[in-house]
Steps between C-alpha positions, in 0.01 A plus 500: 500500500611687188193634321656597162685329221876520560839363405820452703804635318843642589468838655715809469374588848615179677537137396172363378200728466125476458389651172149590369390264219194718440419869529390590860257780581556755772354367833485148368582231764818333406539276797290404801634315805325187610549287816499193280815634324686648792693394804574692814731451798534666832849635590548204743405236235703678234812486725467118520500452118805354313733781387439421131121533543550829699726636218231410241220669698713807565563529122148422368294583802433796722475594871219713622543685835117558490432128574860392597491219241725393224286448185571297182264508197536188293508540127661740253412822681836457672660624173326839511808717553546806715517854374408844637392566135232238551205447272296309757386585861423273785164544677263293729201349323144594606500235776819653645645150537696455183715731292488578135746632255324758277625668185564873568482581133449321161772239461584382146546137401870420538557752775651375831271510802665687794405580855649677794585232760493774779125502471466155665841390634614676820858371485583487127756786512705336774468141360597556135655845497233677299606860484170667415 
């Protein structure tokens, strides 16, 4: 669940982006995953899905080799674009069960929220051709 005020707008990075609608402090939690807002599929179950659904999950979701599951967070976090010049970092919460997106520095209102997909997606480079 997104923990800050935000807007969706056209992005210079890629398509639609997630933009801060308030100033965000360094180390502030921007997003926290929650089982209520997430789906997961084993490789076997994913393979049986309709091709349109697989395409959607591959675009907006991620695959983790750590647990061998495809993950899809529901909600607007899917519009947080990739950049190695990220302003957020992924980390596990204190329980170690969920992940959080945390501001690496102060982020000004109107700034696009960016993360490095390589931090949580084991196959992103191969699937969508990310070069860095």
